[in-house]
C-alpha positions as CSV (number, residue, x, y, z in Angstrom):
1,M,-36.4,55.0,-16.4
2,S,-36.2,54.3,-20.2
3,D,-34.4,51.2,-21.6
4,K,-32.2,53.7,-23.5
5,T,-31.1,55.5,-20.4
6,P,-27.9,53.4,-19.7
7,E,-26.9,53.8,-23.3
8,L,-27.4,57.6,-23.2
9,I,-25.4,57.9,-20.0
10,W,-22.5,56.0,-21.6
11,Y,-22.5,58.3,-24.6
12,I,-22.6,61.5,-22.5
13,G,-19.8,60.1,-20.3
14,A,-17.7,59.4,-23.4
15,L,-18.3,62.9,-24.8
16,V,-17.4,64.5,-21.4
17,L,-14.2,62.4,-21.2
18,V,-13.1,63.3,-24.7
19,G,-14.1,67.0,-24.3
20,S,-12.2,67.3,-21.0
21,A,-9.1,65.7,-22.7
22,L,-9.3,68.2,-25.5
23,L,-9.8,71.2,-23.2
24,A,-7.2,70.2,-20.6
25,R,-4.4,72.0,-22.4
26,P,-4.6,74.9,-24.8
27,L,-4.6,73.9,-28.5
28,K,-4.5,75.9,-31.7
29,F,-7.7,75.8,-33.6
30,G,-6.2,73.5,-36.3
31,Q,-5.0,71.0,-33.7
32,F,-8.4,71.1,-32.0
33,V,-10.1,70.2,-35.2
34,R,-7.7,67.4,-36.1
35,Y,-8.0,65.9,-32.6
36,S,-11.8,66.2,-32.7
37,L,-12.0,64.5,-36.1
38,A,-9.6,61.7,-34.9
39,W,-11.9,61.1,-31.9
40,I,-15.0,61.1,-34.0
41,A,-13.4,58.5,-36.3
42,I,-12.5,56.3,-33.3
43,F,-16.0,56.5,-32.0
44,M,-17.5,55.8,-35.4
45,A,-15.2,52.7,-35.8
46,A,-16.1,51.4,-32.4
47,Y,-19.8,52.0,-33.0
48,G,-19.5,50.1,-36.4
49,V,-17.9,47.1,-34.6
50,F,-20.7,47.2,-32.0
51,L,-23.4,47.3,-34.8
52,F,-21.9,44.4,-36.8
53,R,-20.6,42.4,-33.9
54,D,-22.8,39.3,-34.8
55,D,-21.5,39.4,-38.4
56,L,-17.9,39.8,-37.2
57,S,-18.4,37.0,-34.7
58,G,-19.7,34.7,-37.4
59,A,-16.7,35.6,-39.7
60,W,-14.3,35.0,-36.8
61,N,-15.9,31.6,-36.0
62,R,-15.6,30.6,-39.6
63,A,-11.9,31.7,-39.7
64,R,-11.2,29.8,-36.5
65,A,-12.9,26.7,-37.9
66,D,-10.8,27.0,-41.1
67,L,-7.7,27.1,-39.0
68,G,-8.8,24.2,-36.9
69,G,-9.4,26.3,-33.8
70,A,-13.1,25.6,-33.3
71,P,-15.9,23.5,-34.9
72,E,-18.0,25.4,-37.4
73,A,-21.7,24.8,-37.6
74,G,-22.3,22.1,-40.2
75,V,-25.5,21.3,-42.1
76,D,-26.4,17.9,-43.6
77,G,-29.5,16.1,-44.7
78,K,-32.0,16.4,-47.5
79,T,-33.8,19.3,-49.2
80,I,-37.0,20.3,-47.4
81,L,-40.0,22.2,-48.7
82,V,-42.0,24.4,-46.3
83,R,-45.5,25.5,-47.2
84,R,-46.6,29.0,-46.3
85,D,-49.0,29.0,-43.4
86,A,-52.4,30.6,-43.4
87,D,-51.0,33.5,-41.4
88,G,-48.6,34.2,-44.2
89,H,-45.4,32.9,-42.4
90,F,-43.3,29.9,-42.8
91,W,-43.4,27.5,-39.8
92,V,-41.4,24.3,-39.3
93,N,-41.4,21.5,-36.7
94,A,-37.9,21.2,-35.4
95,G,-35.8,19.5,-32.7
96,V,-33.5,21.3,-30.2
97,N,-31.1,18.7,-28.8
98,G,-33.9,16.1,-29.3
99,I,-36.7,18.3,-27.8
100,A,-39.5,18.8,-30.3
101,T,-40.6,22.4,-30.9
102,R,-42.0,24.7,-33.6
103,F,-40.1,27.6,-35.2
104,L,-41.0,30.6,-37.3
105,I,-38.5,31.1,-40.1
106,D,-37.7,34.8,-40.3
107,S,-35.2,36.2,-42.7
108,G,-35.5,39.5,-41.0
109,A,-33.9,38.1,-37.8
110,S,-30.1,38.0,-37.8
111,T,-29.8,35.2,-35.3
112,T,-31.9,32.2,-34.3
113,S,-33.5,32.7,-30.9
114,I,-35.2,30.3,-28.5
115,P,-37.3,31.0,-25.3
116,R,-35.7,30.4,-21.9
117,A,-38.2,27.5,-21.1
118,L,-37.1,25.6,-24.2
119,A,-33.4,26.3,-23.5
120,Q,-33.9,24.7,-20.0
121,R,-35.8,21.7,-21.3
122,S,-33.2,21.0,-24.1
123,G,-30.1,21.6,-22.0
124,V,-29.0,24.7,-23.9
125,T,-27.1,27.0,-21.5
126,D,-26.1,30.6,-22.1
127,R,-22.5,31.7,-22.1
128,E,-22.2,33.1,-18.6
129,S,-19.0,34.9,-19.4
130,G,-20.7,36.7,-22.3
131,F,-22.4,40.1,-22.1
132,P,-26.2,40.3,-22.6
133,V,-27.2,41.5,-26.1
134,L,-29.7,44.3,-26.6
135,I,-32.3,43.3,-29.1
136,E,-34.9,45.7,-30.7
137,T,-38.3,44.1,-31.1
138,A,-41.8,45.4,-32.0
139,N,-42.4,45.6,-28.2
140,G,-39.3,47.6,-27.4
141,T,-35.7,46.8,-26.4
142,T,-34.9,43.6,-24.5
143,T,-31.8,41.6,-23.6
144,M,-30.8,38.1,-24.6
145,K,-27.9,35.8,-24.0
146,R,-25.7,33.9,-26.5
147,A,-25.6,30.1,-26.5
148,T,-25.1,27.2,-28.9
149,I,-27.4,24.3,-29.8
150,D,-25.4,21.1,-30.1
151,R,-27.9,19.6,-32.6
152,L,-30.8,21.4,-34.4
153,T,-33.0,19.3,-36.7
154,V,-35.4,20.9,-39.1
155,G,-37.3,18.3,-41.1
156,G,-34.5,16.3,-42.9
157,L,-31.8,18.9,-42.1
158,S,-29.5,18.5,-39.2
159,V,-27.3,21.5,-38.0
160,A,-24.5,21.1,-35.5
161,N,-23.1,23.8,-33.2
162,H,-25.8,26.3,-34.1
163,P,-25.4,29.8,-32.4
164,V,-28.6,31.1,-30.8
165,M,-29.9,33.8,-28.5
166,I,-31.8,32.8,-25.4
167,G,-34.6,35.1,-24.2
168,D,-38.3,35.7,-24.1
169,A,-38.6,38.6,-26.5
170,L,-41.1,36.6,-28.6
171,G,-42.9,34.8,-25.9
172,E,-42.7,31.1,-26.4
173,T,-42.0,31.3,-30.1
174,G,-38.6,30.1,-31.5
175,V,-37.3,32.0,-34.5
176,L,-34.9,30.6,-37.2
177,G,-32.9,33.6,-38.3
178,M,-30.4,34.4,-41.1
179,N,-27.6,32.6,-39.4
180,F,-29.5,29.4,-40.0
181,L,-30.5,30.3,-43.6
182,S,-27.0,31.4,-44.5
183,A,-25.5,28.1,-43.3
184,L,-27.5,26.3,-46.0
185,R,-26.3,25.9,-49.6
186,S,-29.3,27.9,-50.7
187,W,-32.8,28.9,-49.8
188,K,-35.5,30.4,-51.9
189,V,-39.2,31.1,-52.0
190,E,-41.1,29.6,-54.9
191,G,-44.7,30.7,-54.9
192,A,-46.1,29.6,-51.5
193,T,-43.2,27.2,-50.8
194,L,-39.8,27.8,-49.0
195,V,-37.1,25.6,-50.4
196,L,-34.2,24.8,-48.0
197,E,-31.1,23.2,-49.6
198,P,-28.5,21.7,-47.2
């Protein structure tokens, strides 16, 4: 069975439900078109929320923090310079709740991710009440769980309450994604050096 099968079944079920509702009573052609367009708009809006759920979640967390409802991830420390590795990527030594590890910095990843083994060693637990998140990787679709790192240190930077995904999509490699980079005042690449400003 394909990884896409559950998603396909959900879409077919939704279409059957809407189709049966539209065909349950006779409608004039104009009414049928209006109802169909309304349902299409509803599904498109729901799909948009699903696609951008991480961005919306980040915006919601920032709003809650501004209103005093929840702590926002905070960054402090000194500017750090990261030299490009021989493999063409930027790697940093970091600490996850005091446990030393190595991260790949990837601006193409929306959210920081850590492998399950590191999560267990560092005491990072997933949100059991949260739904698994489907992630597309080069090796196909996999699921990950949301969590929060109490203290993430990267060189001279220290990040509090940093949202992450837990899973083994990238083996034992941790990835610092855009939610880490966007928490900084700025970041830029100058030649073969990545400059991170807290």
